[in-house]
C-alpha positions in Angstrom: 0.0 0.0 0.0 1.2 3.5 -0.9 0.2 6.6 0.8 -1.0 9.5 -1.4 2.2 11.4 -0.5 4.4 8.6 -1.8 2.3 8.4 -5.0 3.0 12.2 -5.5 6.7 11.9 -4.8 6.9 8.9 -7.1 8.4 6.5 -4.5 7.4 2.9 -4.3 7.9 0.5 -1.5 11.7 0.6 -1.9 11.8 4.4 -2.0 14.3 4.4 -4.9 12.7 2.9 -8.0 11.9 6.1 -9.8 15.5 7.5 -9.3 17.0 4.2 -10.6 14.6 4.3 -13.6 15.7 7.9 -14.5 19.4 7.2 -14.0 19.1 4.3 -16.5 17.3 6.6 -19.0 19.7 9.5 -18.6 22.7 7.3 -19.0 21.2 5.7 -22.1 20.5 9.1 -23.7 24.1 10.2 -22.8 25.4 7.1 -24.5 23.8 7.8 -27.9 26.2 10.5 -29.0 29.2 8.8 -27.3 28.4 5.5 -29.0 28.2 7.3 -32.4 31.6 8.9 -31.7 33.0 5.6 -30.6 31.8 3.8 -33.7 33.2 6.6 -35.9 36.5 6.4 -34.1 36.8 2.6 -34.4 35.9 2.7 -38.1 38.5 5.4 -38.6 41.2 3.3 -36.9 40.4 0.0 -38.7 43.6 -0.3 -40.7 45.6 2.1 -38.7 48.9 1.3 -37.0 49.3 1.0 -33.2 51.1 4.4 -33.2 48.1 6.0 -35.0 45.7 4.6 -32.5 47.8 5.7 -29.5 48.2 9.2 -31.0 44.4 9.4 -31.5 43.7 8.6 -27.9 46.5 10.9 -26.7 44.6 13.9 -28.1 42.8 15.5 -25.2 39.3 15.7 -26.7 39.4 12.0 -27.8 40.8 10.9 -24.4 38.0 12.8 -22.6 35.3 11.4 -24.9 36.7 7.9 -24.4 36.8 8.3 -20.6 33.2 9.5 -20.7 32.2 6.6 -22.9 33.8 4.1 -20.5 32.4 5.6 -17.3 28.9 6.1 -18.5 28.8 2.7 -20.2 30.0 0.9 -17.0 27.5 2.9 -14.9 24.7 1.9 -17.3 25.8 -1.7 -17.2 25.8 -1.6 -13.4 22.3 -0.2 -13.3 21.0 -2.8 -15.8 22.6 -5.7 -14.0 21.2 -4.5 -10.7 17.7 -4.7 -12.2 18.3 -8.1 -13.6 19.6 -9.4 -10.3 16.8 -7.8 -8.3 14.2 -9.3 -10.6 15.5 -12.9 -11.1 17.7 -13.8 -8.1 15.5 -14.5 -5.1 17.9 -15.8 -2.5 19.1 -12.9 -0.3 22.7 -14.1 0.0 23.1 -14.8 -3.7 21.6 -11.4 -4.5 24.0 -9.5 -2.3 27.0 -11.5 -3.5 26.1 -10.9 -7.2 25.5 -7.2 -6.6 28.9 -6.9 -4.9 30.5 -8.9 -7.7 29.0 -6.5 -10.4 30.1 -3.5 -8.4 33.6 -4.8 -8.1 33.8 -5.7 -11.7 32.6 -2.3 -12.8 35.1 -0.5 -10.5 38.0 -2.8 -11.6 37.2 -2.4 -15.3 36.7 1.4 -15.0 40.0 1.8 -13.1 41.9 -0.3 -15.6 40.5 1.6 -18.6 41.1 5.0 -17.0 44.6 4.0 -16.0 45.3 2.9 -19.6 44.0 6.3 -20.9 46.1 8.2 -18.5 49.2 6.2 -19.5 48.5 6.9 -23.2 47.9 10.6 -22.5 51.2 10.9 -20.7 53.3 9.4 -23.5 
């Protein structure tokens, strides 16, 4: 049962569903231009040498766009996996373990990608 105040505020029983929904939508909208840029960049580097690819990512604008693409993509993945785990995993222990595993994987992947970008930019 929801009180009229919760209906107006848009909060369900968990008090966070609406915010999670909007974070997913905003991150997906942000990924549209970033994915188009990423596709354009990858197609432009198809037959390029390693030096060309590194010099492409060493350019500040390309490094910032790549970092934004990685961060927003990983955040969107985390949100999506959280919904899947919440919907389909019913055992409390398994749910917590999987949510922690997803969070750890996202943080580790993001850290590795950003470290690689910083190394490339410092060359």
